[in-house]
N, C-alpha and C positions, 0 to 999 in steps of 0.2 A: 426370838423371844415371843412367847404366847401371852395373850390376855387370858384370864382365867374366869370362867363362869363361877359364881359362888356355888358351893356344893357342900354336901355332907355325905361322907362315905362311911358305911357301917361295917366294912370288912367284907361285904358281899355285894352290895349294890350302891350306886351313887344316886343321890337325890339332888336335883337341881334346885337351887334357891334363887331368889330374885337378886339381880344386880351383878356387877363385875367386881372381882377382888381388887384391892388397892395396890396390888403388886403384879408384876409380870413374871413369867416362869421360863426358864431355859432347861430343855431336856438334858438330862445326864445319862440315864440308862433305864431300861425296863427292870421291874422287879419280877419276882416269880409269881406274882398275883396277876391274873389276866387283865390286861388293859390299864394297869397302874404303872405310872412313870415316876421315877425319882427325878425331881426337878430342883434346880437352884433358883431361888426367887430373888427379885430385885430388892427385897427388904433384908437380904442376907440369910434367910432361913432356907433349909432343905426341906422340901415337902413331898409327900406321896400324893400324886394328883391323878385321878382317873382321866384317861385320854379323851373321853367324851366331854370333859369340862375344859379342855384346852381349846382356845378359840384361834383359829388360823388353819394353816395347811398341815394338818396332822398326818396326811398321807405321805409327807416327806420324811417322817420319822422312820428309823430302821424297823424291820420286821421283828416282832417279839418272839423270842425263842425261850425254851425252858431247859435249864441244866438237867441232864439225865432224864429228860422227859417228865419231870415232876413240876407240878404247879401247887401253889399254896393260896389259901385265903388269908389276906393280910390284916394288919391292924387298922382300926378306924382312923379317919382323917377328916379334916374340913378346911374350908377356905378361910 
């Protein structure tokens, strides 16, 4: 489980906001959007979270790969 830095993701870049989110996040899998993880959160929601906003040992996550070599710019998200 990771603590999550408050963030705003506009589909292209993550903006760090002050504070820590009120939930923790468990990595499920990578999306096709570079650096964006699909996470199950302690409040029961599934969120798309930039890996740079996961606090902890993110180097332990599996390497991100892209199906058929394609990557996408994803939908906006926030903490």
